[in-house]
C-alpha positions, 0 to 999 in steps of 0.5 A: 038820810033814808027814813027808818021804815016802820018795824012790823012784827015779823020777819020784815020786821026784824030785817027794818030792825037791821037796817035802823040799827045800821043806819043809826050805827047802832051796833050793839042793836045790829048784833041783837039782830043775829041769832048767837049762832047765825049761819053767813053763807057767801054762796059765790065767796065759799071761804067767806061764811062764818058762823056766830054774831060775835063775828057778826059785830066785829064785821060792822065795828070796821065798818062804822069805823072806817066808813062814817057817813055809811047809809044802807036802803033796802030798795025791795023785798019779797017775804014768804014765811019766816024768809025775806028776800031783800034787795040792799044798797049802801053807800058812804067814803072810806077813811080815805076820801074814796067811795063805798058801794055795794048791790045786791041781794041778802036771803034772810031766814028769819027764827023769832026776833032774829035773823037765824041765816043769810045768803049774801049776794052782796058785792062792792060796785066796779065801775070798770070791767067794761060791757057786757061782752066783755064780762060774758067773754071773760065768764066762756074764756075763764079769764080773769 
């Protein structure tokens, strides 16, 4: 289990609170990390964006209920004023025994002691799609 990080009094501190709440499966504390009018953007999947702390709660309630050993880590981060660019990894085991693994970047905007906005570039890790040549071929031809 990853060690909790110390919580500095700044934008990174809010993200550290989020990480610690995630790893503790503390749904109430995790939810409190977000502003009531939080804006979630998923630029690669625009229809998945949402507004509001309530949806954060609903999403994480499902994660904690179905992935009992879910753990997250921040691989690295850069703070630029009220913005925190962070690289995340999440792992766990779903109720059916299959692996849950996500990796990617989240860009947070922090206002005070809450996350006001985030752009998520966090995706499930998939290991079956082939090589870089296969991926480029699909991109240039529009194939799925």
